[in-house]
VOBA-1610 file (N, C-alpha, C; in pm, whole numbers, padded with zeros to 5 digits, always signed):
BEGIN
Met+14550+12081+02990Met+14418+12225+03015Met+14479+12383+02968Ala+14389+12434+02884Ala+14422+12555+02831Ala+14497+12666+02953Lys+14597+12744+02926Lys+14601+12878+02993Lys+14545+12963+03049Gly+14533+12958+03191Gly+14394+13036+03254Gly+14298+12985+03276Lys+14283+12850+03236Lys+14166+12786+03269Lys+14164+12718+03387Lys+14059+12722+03520Lys+14069+12692+03639Lys+14023+12555+03636Val+14082+12472+03685Val+14077+12310+03725Val+13974+12306+03757Ser+13900+12215+03723Ser+13793+12119+03742Ser+13783+12049+03901Ile+13715+12089+03993Ile+13728+11999+04098Ile+13564+11943+04174Leu+13616+11791+04216Leu+13497+11731+04260Leu+13539+11730+04444His+13436+11803+04496His+13431+11794+04595His+13347+11626+04688Leu+13391+11561+04762Leu+13371+11436+04750Leu+13298+11464+04945Phe+13161+11463+04953Phe+13120+11458+05118Phe+13051+11301+05139Thr+13097+11271+05270Thr+13056+11140+05315Thr+13077+11131+05431Ala+12911+11089+05486Ala+12924+11096+05637Ala+12998+10977+05727Ala+13098+10942+05656Ala+13132+10809+05703Ala+13303+10873+05698Lys+13409+10738+05781Lys+13546+10788+05832Lys+13577+10811+05712Asn+13624+10713+05642Asn+13694+10803+05495Asn+13621+10747+05384Val+13651+10840+05279Val+13577+10842+05100Val+13620+10707+05046Ser+13572+10679+04970Ser+13554+10553+04937Ser+13703+10579+04824Pro+13825+10446+04810Pro+13879+10470+04689Pro+13798+10458+04563Phe+13748+10373+04530Phe+13656+10322+04479Phe+13632+10459+04384Asp+13534+10533+04417Asp+13487+10631+04374Asp+13614+10783+04350Val+13702+10767+04444Val+13812+10884+04364Val+13861+10823+04280Asn+13912+10699+04230Asn+13963+10629+04117Asn+13865+10668+04019Met+13739+10656+04027Met+13631+10703+03930Met+13643+10778+03867Ala+13648+10869+03972Ala+13636+11049+03955Ala+13752+11059+03892Tyr+13887+11058+03938Tyr+14017+11077+03855Tyr+13977+11004+03688Asp+13932+10918+03684Asp+13896+10822+03598Asp+13804+10876+03470Ala+13698+10975+03483Ala+13596+11051+03455Ala+13670+11217+03348Gly+13789+11232+03438Gly+13800+11332+03407Gly+13845+11442+03495Phe+13798+11432+03627Phe+13849+11572+03704Phe+13993+11590+03750Asp+14046+11733+03771Asp+14184+11792+03796Asp+14182+11720+03887Lys+14118+11751+04009Lys+14121+11776+04137Lys+14031+11748+04194Leu+14049+11676+04346Leu+13956+11601+04419Leu+13987+11636+04590Met+13854+11663+04646Met+13875+11715+04819Met+13755+11651+04854Pro+13809+11588+04974Pro+13762+11487+05047Pro+13740+11535+05173Tyr+13581+11541+05191Tyr+13524+11607+05331Tyr+13461+11449+05365Thr+13537+11435+05559Thr+13478+11335+05578Thr+13375+11331+05711Asn+13323+11260+05778Asn+13210+11296+05916Asn+13177+11363+05861Val+13086+11396+05751Val+12994+11512+05726Val+12859+11497+05790Thr+12767+11580+05831Thr+12669+11558+05921Thr+12570+11645+05807Ala+12440+11627+05787Ala+12323+11656+05703Ala+12335+11841+05725Thr+12339+11867+05817Thr+12386+12017+05896Thr+12462+12080+05813Glu+12587+12006+05766Glu+12661+12114+05751Glu+12702+12101+05634Val+12624+12068+05499Val+12630+12055+05378Val+12583+12185+05321Thr+12495+12262+05393Thr+12454+12385+05325Thr+12574+12479+05323Gly+12660+12476+05425Gly+12777+12579+05450Gly+12905+12500+05346Leu+12908+12374+05329Leu+13016+12345+05282Leu+13009+12358+05141Thr+12899+12340+05058Thr+12771+12396+04923Thr+12814+12543+04886Gln+12812+12598+05006Gln+12838+12726+04969Gln+12961+12810+04979Asp+13053+12737+05066Asp+13176+12755+05065Asp+13231+12738+04930Ala+13186+12597+04859Ala+13242+12550+04711Ala+13225+12656+04627Ile+13060+12709+04600Ile+13011+12765+04498Ile+13064+12960+04475Phe+13083+12952+04606Phe+13076+13137+04597Phe+13270+13177+04609Ser+13345+13082+04591Ser+13492+13081+04606Ser+13548+13142+04484Arg+13488+13090+04336Arg+13587+13071+04272Arg+13468+13190+04138Gly+13405+13254+04209Gly+13361+13316+04068Gly+13279+13244+03935Met+13213+13315+03862Met+13140+13244+03789Met+13221+13131+03701Ser+13342+13161+03605Ser+13417+13032+03561Ser+13387+12943+03622Gly+13457+12968+03729Gly+13487+12890+03830Gly+13401+12759+03902Val+13270+12830+03922Val+13169+12757+03941Val+13118+12635+03870Arg+13133+12674+03750Arg+13103+12592+03668Arg+13193+12481+03621Arg+13311+12489+03704Arg+13438+12362+03677Arg+13463+12305+03810Glu+13360+12299+03873Glu+13328+12197+04000Glu+13180+12099+04016Ala+13229+12007+04067Ala+13058+11953+04130Ala+13123+11860+04272Ile+12984+11787+04303Ile+12980+11751+04434Ile+12956+11624+04417Phe+13001+11544+04522Phe+12942+11388+04515Phe+12911+11371+04645Ile+12832+11275+04648Ile+12801+11237+04788Ile+12825+11102+04812Gly+12874+11066+04888Gly+12874+10902+04949Gly+12846+10835+05069Gly+12900+10788+05156Gly+12870+10732+05250Gly+12769+10550+05265Arg+12739+10535+05308Arg+12641+10361+05311Arg+12498+10436+05334Asp+12403+10515+05355Asp+12299+10551+05405Asp+12242+10592+05287Ile+12120+10570+05186Ile+12079+10571+05127Ile+11993+10754+05178Asp+11951+10707+05258Asp+11841+10775+05297Asp+11919+10966+05355Leu+12036+10918+05400Leu+12079+11022+05424Leu+12151+11095+05336Ala+12220+11000+05198Ala+12261+11058+05083Ala+12158+11132+05045Met+12016+11114+05027Met+11902+11207+04943Met+11909+11329+04989Glu+11879+11314+05124Glu+11887+11423+05226Glu+11970+11527+05216Met+12103+11501+05206Met+12208+11571+05191Met+12224+11603+05026Leu+12193+11558+04950Leu+12182+11595+04789Leu+12035+11728+04785Glu+11932+11676+04850Glu+11851+11812+04879Glu+11873+11941+04932Ala+11968+11876+05072Ala+12022+12007+05130Ala+12145+12120+05023Ser+12195+12017+04898Ser+12294+12063+04833Ser+12263+12152+04729Lys+12163+12109+04711Lys+12086+12161+04609Lys+11962+12268+04662Lys+11919+12280+04757Lys+11891+12410+04837Lys+12005+12513+04889Ala+12090+12471+04828Ala+12199+12567+04912Ala+12236+12668+04839Met+12223+12641+04685Met+12256+12663+04569Met+12078+12783+04462Phe+12175+12831+04389Phe+12110+12954+04353Phe+12195+13036+04231Pro+12093+12992+04094Pro+12146+13067+03996Pro+12219+13191+03978Pro+12344+13254+03932Pro+12437+13149+03845Pro+12544+13058+03944Phe+12498+13072+04075Phe+12600+13004+04184Phe+12495+12869+04232Ser+12606+12808+04100Ser+12521+12612+04148Ser+12606+12490+04009Cys+12625+12430+04119Cys+12707+12341+04006Cys+12589+12178+04066Ser+12653+12073+03977Ser+12587+11953+03961Ser+12635+11880+04103Val+12525+11793+04157Val+12581+11735+04299Val+12484+11561+04182Phe+12599+11470+04287Phe+12501+11341+04244Phe+12539+11241+04356Ala+12498+11167+04371Ala+12478+11092+04520Ala+12487+10924+04493Asp+12570+10897+04548Asp+12577+10720+04503Asp+12672+10655+04647Pro+12575+10693+04757Pro+12630+10613+04847Pro+12686+10464+04867Ser+12807+10447+04905Ser+12840+10292+04836Ser+12868+10219+04698Gly+12852+10303+04594Gly+12800+10274+04471Gly+12662+10235+04477Ala+12550+10195+04589Ala+12479+10119+04596Ala+12342+10186+04499Phe+12331+10324+04429Phe+12236+10385+04347Phe+12279+10299+04189Thr+12398+10348+04173Thr+12461+10279+04034Thr+12435+10103+04017Thr+12499+10069+04148Thr+12449+09907+04149Thr+12303+09874+04133Ala+12241+09942+04175Ala+12107+09875+04202Ala+12021+09969+04042Ala+12070+10066+04022Ala+12023+10106+03881Ala+12075+09967+03765Ala+12239+09963+03787Ala+12258+09868+03688Ala+12182+09704+03690Met+12130+09662+03835Met+12120+09530+03867Met+11962+09515+03819Ile+11888+09604+03805Ile+11707+09631+03776Ile+11708+09596+03632Ala+11834+09751+03546Ala+11836+09723+03396Ala+11860+09611+03312Lys+11932+09562+03452Lys+11987+09429+03383Lys+11853+09314+03355Val+11792+09316+03468Val+11689+09242+03471Val+11600+09269+03341Glu+11557+09389+03355Glu+11430+09468+03276Glu+11478+09446+03113Ala+11592+09433+03117Ala+11639+09400+02981Ala+11612+09270+02938Gln+11709+09151+03024Gln+11674+09018+03011Gln+11489+08948+03006Leu+11445+09071+03056Leu+11294+09040+03033Leu+11243+09081+02924Lys+11268+09151+02871Lys+11270+09210+02723Lys+11310+09058+02603Ile+11412+09035+02626Ile+11503+08937+02522Ile+11459+08798+02551Ser+11406+08769+02642Ser+11392+08617+02653Ser+11243+08579+02704Phe+11143+08692+02754Phe+11016+08686+02702Phe+10887+08826+02698Gly+11006+08882+02627Gly+10942+09041+02559Gly+10814+09059+02675Glu+10887+09124+02769Glu+10807+09146+02861Glu+10862+09265+02993Asp+10800+09364+03034Asp+10913+09465+03112Asp+10853+09431+03269Leu+10906+09523+03285Leu+10855+09514+03494Leu+10719+09517+03545Ser+10666+09595+03447Ser+10506+09616+03548Ser+10428+09475+03535Gly+10394+09487+03680Gly+10287+09372+03729Gly+10408+09290+03777Lys+10542+09314+03731Lys+10619+09166+03763Lys+10612+09104+03943Leu+10588+09024+04021Leu+10665+09000+04114Leu+10764+08962+04167Val+10848+09090+04229Val+10971+09113+04253Val+11022+09052+04400Ser+11086+08949+04431Ser+11138+08945+04563Ser+11269+08977+04595Ile+11299+09045+04704Ile+11473+09105+04707Ile+11499+09015+04819Phe+11615+08934+04843Phe+11714+08900+04942Phe+11784+08976+04958Gly+11800+08998+05119Gly+11887+09125+05135Gly+11852+09286+05107Cys+11719+09278+05181Cys+11613+09389+05133Cys+11672+09550+05202Thr+11743+09516+05336Thr+11751+09648+05376Thr+11889+09702+05396Gly+11960+09645+05260Gly+12093+09654+05283Gly+12080+09833+05179Pro+12230+09879+05122Pro+12175+10006+05036Pro+12130+09965+04912Val+12181+09847+04853Val+12161+09797+04716Val+11999+09746+04696Gly+11996+09599+04806Gly+11849+09573+04810Gly+11732+09690+04807Ser+11731+09808+04915Ser+11667+09882+04922Ser+11641+09959+04821Cys+11770+09973+04732Cys+11725+10060+04611Cys+11629+09988+04505Val+11724+09884+04506Val+11659+09809+04360Val+11458+09770+04416Gly+11449+09759+04510Gly+11326+09760+04556Gly+11245+09892+04513Ile+11298+10024+04577Ile+11240+10149+04493Ile+11245+10163+04374Ile+11313+10113+04304Ile+11302+10165+04150Ile+11264+10048+04097Ala+11254+09928+04114Ala+11147+09840+04051Ala+10984+09890+04123Ala+10956+09931+04224Ala+10853+09978+04275Ala+10795+10087+04194Lys+10867+10199+04141Lys+10852+10258+04073Lys+10808+10296+03921Tyr+10865+10126+03881Tyr+10853+10123+03738Tyr+10750+10010+03745Gly+10650+10000+03825Gly+10544+09915+03793Gly+10543+09773+03832Ala+10672+09722+03891Ala+10678+09616+03978Ala+10602+09573+04122Lys+10536+09472+04135Lys+10494+09437+04281Lys+10580+09364+04350Val+10670+09458+04439Val+10790+09445+04528Val+10741+09403+04675Gln+10864+09234+04657Gln+10851+09175+04787Gln+10967+09234+04904Met+10943+09320+04994Met+11121+09309+05059Met+11099+09192+05146Val+11206+09059+05176Val+11218+08945+05225Val+11293+08944+05359Ala+11176+08973+05469Ala+11238+08957+05619Ala+11312+08805+05638His+11475+08833+05617His+11533+08697+05667His+11547+08664+05840Ser+11526+08747+05906Ser+11548+08772+06042Ser+11408+08804+06129Thr+11392+08912+06104Thr+11241+08877+06178Thr+11176+09020+06104Val+11067+08972+06068Val+10965+09089+06018Val+10932+09237+06089Val+10937+09221+06204Val+10937+09346+06286Val+11028+09450+06274Ala+11163+09410+06255Ala+11261+09434+06213Ala+11256+09576+06088Val+11229+09482+05999Val+11194+09540+05833Val+11127+09575+05818Glu+10987+09590+05883Glu+10830+09646+05858Glu+10868+09825+05887Pro+10948+09873+06008Pro+10969+10016+05976Pro+11013+10085+05897Lys+11173+09990+05852Lys+11246+10067+05737Lys+11145+10067+05588Val+11043+09996+05561Val+10990+10009+05425Val+10887+10074+05454Ala+10810+10041+05575Ala+10696+10204+05573Ala+10764+10335+05548Thr+10934+10343+05612Thr+10964+10461+05566Thr+10973+10514+05450Trp+11045+10365+05323Trp+11074+10405+05265Trp+10965+10420+05111Asn+10832+10390+05162Asn+10722+10358+05117Asn+10688+10528+05135Ala+10684+10569+05190Ala+10608+10739+05215Ala+10719+10805+05162Lys+10817+10800+05204Lys+10946+10904+05123Lys+10938+10892+04974Tyr+10947+10759+04901Tyr+10953+10751+04770Tyr+10826+10737+04712Gln+10730+10734+04780Gln+10575+10725+04717Gln+10572+10587+04668Val+10598+10466+04762Val+10581+10329+04629Val+10519+10243+04774Asn+10474+10096+04721Asn+10415+10033+04802Asn+10435+09889+04804Met+10567+09888+04882Met+10644+09770+04936Met+10617+09701+04994Gln+10565+09558+04972Gln+10510+09490+05108Gln+10647+09438+05152Val+10595+09354+05302Val+10720+09298+05362Val+10723+09152+05399Val+10745+09057+05363Val+10741+08905+05352Val+10790+08852+05427Asp+10755+08734+05478Asp+10809+08688+05607Asp+10921+08556+05535Gly+11068+08547+05537Gly+11170+08458+05494Gly+11237+08421+05602Thr+11163+08388+05730Thr+11288+08341+05822Thr+11281+08199+05850Thr+11224+08101+05792Thr+11254+08014+05778Thr+11247+07918+05665Glu+11326+07806+05628Glu+11300+07759+05486Glu+11190+07722+05397Asp+11091+07733+05500Asp+10970+07652+05429Asp+10900+07769+05377Lys+10932+07918+05470Lys+10888+08026+05418Lys+10952+08085+05315Lys+11089+08042+05304Lys+11123+08119+05156Lys+11116+08035+05063Gln+11075+07881+05101Gln+11058+07855+04971Gln+10921+07902+04900Ala+10807+07905+04970Ala+10671+08004+04972Ala+10686+08102+04909Ile+10835+08201+04924Ile+10807+08332+04811Ile+10842+08283+04732Leu+10933+08202+04727Leu+11020+08174+04578Leu+10918+08127+04467Ser+10824+08022+04531Ser+10681+07975+04454Ser+10650+08054+04353Asp+10628+08173+04445Asp+10531+08247+04335Asp+10615+08362+04261Ala+10763+08411+04312Ala+10842+08513+04277Ala+10854+08480+04104Glu+10859+08610+04034Glu+10886+08609+03848Glu+11023+08630+03827Ile+11061+08718+03991Ile+11239+08811+03993Ile+11246+08764+04088Val+11387+08732+04123Val+11453+08745+04242Val+11591+08804+04248Ile+11608+08927+04344Ile+11710+08970+04354Ile+11804+08905+04504Ala+11931+08885+04442Ala+12007+08841+04580Ala+12112+08906+04654Ser+12092+09033+04761Ser+12181+09155+04746Ser+12202+09154+04888Ala+12239+09020+04952Ala+12284+09030+05076Ala+12417+09067+05094Ala+12454+09053+05209Ala+12596+09085+05228Ala+12710+08955+05161Ala+12796+08994+05114Ala+12918+08902+05073Ala+12938+08788+05128Gly+12967+08662+05046Gly+12982+08542+05085Gly+12839+08494+05152Ile+12738+08517+05179Ile+12645+08474+05206Ile+12566+08394+05134Gln+12523+08284+05091Gln+12410+08195+05011Gln+12306+08214+05076Val+12204+08292+04968Val+12039+08271+05021Val+11939+08186+04960Ile+11991+08158+04861Ile+11919+08017+04802Ile+11992+07933+04738Ser+11911+07798+04769Ser+12030+07679+04693Ser+11957+07604+04575Arg+11996+07554+04525Arg+12020+07523+04385Arg+11863+07411+04389Ala+11839+07334+04501Ala+11738+07289+04520Ala+11609+07391+04534Gln+11590+07510+04606Gln+11509+07581+04617Gln+11491+07664+04466Leu+11594+07660+04403Leu+11572+07773+04293Leu+11480+07642+04204Ser+11511+07495+04220Ser+11462+07430+04073Ser+11368+07408+04102Gln+11291+07430+04264Gln+11119+07416+04235Gln+10997+07562+04201Ala+11107+07623+04203Ala+11032+07801+04193Ala+11010+07811+04019Lys+10910+07725+03992Lys+10870+07727+03856Lys+10842+07817+03781Lys+10777+07970+03869Lys+10735+08108+03810Lys+10855+08209+03746Leu+10955+08146+03814Leu+11054+08235+03857Leu+11139+08217+03677Lys+11149+08396+03667Lys+11214+08377+03507Lys+11306+08447+03508Ile+11389+08550+03629Ile+11477+08596+03627Ile+11540+08600+03750Val+11680+08547+03764Val+11746+08537+03918Val+11849+08670+03919Ala+11927+08737+04004Ala+11988+08838+04000Ala+12112+08848+04118Asp+12188+08802+04083Asp+12291+08823+04221Asp+12363+08875+04233Val+12411+09014+04371Val+12523+09069+04298Val+12645+09045+04385Asn+12634+08891+04462Asn+12744+08865+04546Asn+12835+08819+04449Ala+12991+08810+04439Ala+13100+08776+04389Ala+13202+08704+04416Val+13164+08717+04595Val+13229+08645+04695Val+13191+08482+04689Ala+13289+08391+04733Ala+13226+08253+04764Ala+13148+08270+04902Pro+13080+08191+04923Pro+12979+08114+04844Pro+12892+08250+04746Leu+12846+08215+04665Leu+12756+08316+04575Leu+12619+08282+04624Gly+12560+08435+04671Gly+12423+08441+04690Gly+12306+08337+04636Val+12321+08299+04503Val+12258+08204+04489Val+12322+08083+04410Glu+12323+07933+04453Glu+12409+07849+04415Glu+12309+07836+04234Gly+12399+07829+04185Gly+12357+07788+04039Gly+12385+07918+03931Val+12396+08046+04004Val+12438+08120+03901Val+12541+08175+03952Glu+12655+08167+03836Glu+12786+08226+03803Glu+12802+08389+03826Ala+12906+08414+03885Ala+12955+08553+03882Ala+12915+08640+03702Ser+12980+08522+03652Ser+12988+08560+03515Ser+12911+08537+03409Asp+12764+08544+03499Asp+12693+08500+03409Asp+12580+08593+03347Asp+12549+08590+03233Asp+12467+08724+03189Asp+12370+08682+03106Gly+12251+08626+03158Gly+12162+08555+03075Gly+12143+08427+03065Val+12218+08383+03126Val+12235+08222+03144Val+12114+08100+03207Leu+12059+08021+03110Leu+12028+07932+03168Leu+12012+07889+03260Val+11980+07874+03406Val+12043+07807+03510Val+11989+07630+03504Glu+12114+07550+03501Glu+12066+07385+03519Glu+11973+07359+03560Ser+11866+07257+03457Ser+11733+07216+03531Ser+11619+07341+03552Thr+11634+07450+03506Thr+11543+07548+03554Thr+11521+07611+03428Gly+11378+07687+03453Gly+11325+07806+03337Gly+11356+07915+03346Thr+11494+07961+03462Thr+11503+08078+03523Thr+11670+08121+03458Tyr+11686+08272+03401Tyr+11788+08298+03337Tyr+11855+08389+03470Gly+11999+08366+03486Gly+12037+08403+03599Gly+12149+08529+03561Ile+12170+08615+03642Ile+12222+08726+03588Ile+12373+08753+03727Gly+12512+08733+03723Gly+12542+08752+03811Gly+12675+08852+03849Ala+12703+08884+03900Ala+12734+08992+03963Ala+12854+09075+03906Phe+12966+08965+03802Phe+13061+09065+03720Phe+12950+09139+03617Ala+12866+09083+03535Ala+12747+09143+03431Ala+12723+09254+03519Ile+12665+09254+03627Ile+12627+09372+03726Ile+12714+09453+03661Gly+12797+09456+03742Gly+12946+09520+03796Gly+12983+09587+03669Gln+12986+09560+03558Gln+13010+09605+03444Gln+12916+09734+03368Leu+12804+09715+03397Leu+12685+09824+03335Leu+12710+09923+03495Lys+12756+09893+03598Lys+12721+09975+03709Lys+12851+10092+03694Tyr+12971+10004+03677Tyr+13106+10091+03642Tyr+13065+10183+03499Met+13030+10167+03398Met+12990+10255+03286Met+12896+10351+03408Thr+12795+10336+03449Thr+12661+10405+03419Thr+12769+10511+03554Gln+12832+10514+03647Gln+12883+10555+03760Gln+12972+10624+03677His+13066+10618+03569His+13156+10681+03492His+13081+10781+03409Gln+12989+10731+03357Gln+12897+10870+03237Gln+12857+10923+03320Leu+12807+10925+03472Leu+12776+11019+03515Leu+12804+11100+03578Leu+12954+11075+03613Leu+13052+11174+03669Leu+13122+11267+03548Lys+13125+11223+03447Lys+13115+11277+03325Lys+13029+11368+03320Gln+12936+11367+03299Gln+12808+11448+03283Gln+12859+11589+03349Met+12911+11595+03487Met+12883+11646+03592Met+13005+11732+03559Leu+13082+11713+03450Leu+13206+11778+03400Leu+13180+11929+03310Pro+13258+11994+03310Pro+13193+12108+03260Pro+13193+12112+03090Ser+13091+12173+03023Ser+13093+12124+02880Ser+13126+12272+02819Asp+13092+12295+02697Asp+13135+12424+02612Asp+12976+12483+02634Glu+12873+12425+02665Glu+12733+12507+02686Glu+12757+12604+02761Pro+12747+12739+02744Pro+12754+12879+02849Pro+12629+12881+02941Phe+12525+12841+02921Phe+12436+12888+03017Phe+12396+12706+03064Glu+12463+12586+03061Glu+12449+12494+03099Glu+12331+12470+03203Asn+12295+12378+03283Asn+12169+12390+03402Asn+12311+12265+03470Pro+12275+12270+03649Pro+12307+12181+03709Pro+12254+12088+03644Lys+12299+11908+03709Lys+12287+11801+03704Lys+12210+11791+03874Tyr+12116+11720+03882Tyr+12138+11631+04023Tyr+12071+11507+04034Leu+12178+11417+04053Leu+12203+11286+03985Leu+12185+11213+04117Glu+12074+11092+04114Glu+12057+10982+04214Glu+12000+10857+04146Phe+11938+10770+04207Phe+11891+10636+04184Phe+11844+10632+04033Ile+11737+10723+04000Ile+11636+10717+03930Ile+11725+10773+03834Ala+11862+10869+03805Ala+11889+10925+03706Ala+12008+10806+03660Ala+12055+10732+03771Ala+12135+10590+03713Ala+12073+10485+03650Phe+11946+10507+03663Phe+11838+10348+03630Phe+11841+10395+03447Lys+11785+10529+03463Lys+11766+10631+03299Lys+11855+10531+03244Leu+12035+10592+03286Leu+12132+10598+03175Leu+12161+10455+03170Ala+12135+10398+03291Ala+12188+10237+03259Ala+12124+10128+03156Arg+11979+10228+03166Arg+11904+10121+03040Arg+11920+10201+02902Glu+11980+10335+02918Glu+12017+10378+02773Glu+12134+10277+02729Ile+12258+10288+02859Ile+12365+10224+02777Ile+12338+10046+02729Leu+12227+10014+02764Leu+12237+09852+02754Leu+12127+09887+02624Lys+12056+09956+02573Lys+11998+10017+02427Lys+12088+09995+02332Ser+12174+10117+02410Ser+12285+10161+02265Ser+12362+10022+02237Arg+12416+09943+02345Arg+12491+09826+02296Arg+12401+09707+02235Ser+12266+09723+02254Ser+12192+09574+02201Ser+12185+09577+02054
//
């Protein structure tokens, strides 16, 4: 670093007890000089923390800092991002990136891989496709649903325990993100099979080590084109789809499988590049960036296009 130049600082806000070591490693590898964690942060504290950060380093310093928002709750992360954005004004402003539990970049990578495989294998895109999401209330599944719906897919959020528990969450997301996702009953094996019979794309984003779809169920899903599983812990989420699969035709089916390692590689590249985008450039009047799941999806798409 040049003599006299101020260090780059990434302020990490999280509502959790600890910041994620994954995010810390990613931020250092992206090139930030210093990281400062803030834990147990509430939404109401974000304005004060943001303004303390931007007003303390002067014009040259504020350009060399950024804010990262972690946690586990996608709605809270978006609320905190918006609060941080509203707390700033030119020229006292810096970039903000929300990626709670890596869910935004993981979901972005997952649906970008699905979209790319649709084009490769079928010459199609997400528009009008019936997407069924198993593990829909977690941060990754919910975010995948929102992205897919925003890009024209018909999204089914599969309730595995009770429909009543899922409906209010999906109603909130529909209203907040201006989408129209539907809740479907997958509480029995017969109901799950009925969902699979109509699905064109299946997303498995349940908790690690839980199998949600068997090989027998997969073989009966005659309309299914692509299944993506984010689980890398045995037993995997979809029997017959290996973690290393990257557009592999599942045995005895017409379905292409995408596993956790293929998704994870793109997730890593997406998060790395978004973090690098927040580092200072040579542009004298560069506008701050406000990065969330849509920004992550657009970048994941660009990465895949550049590698094809």
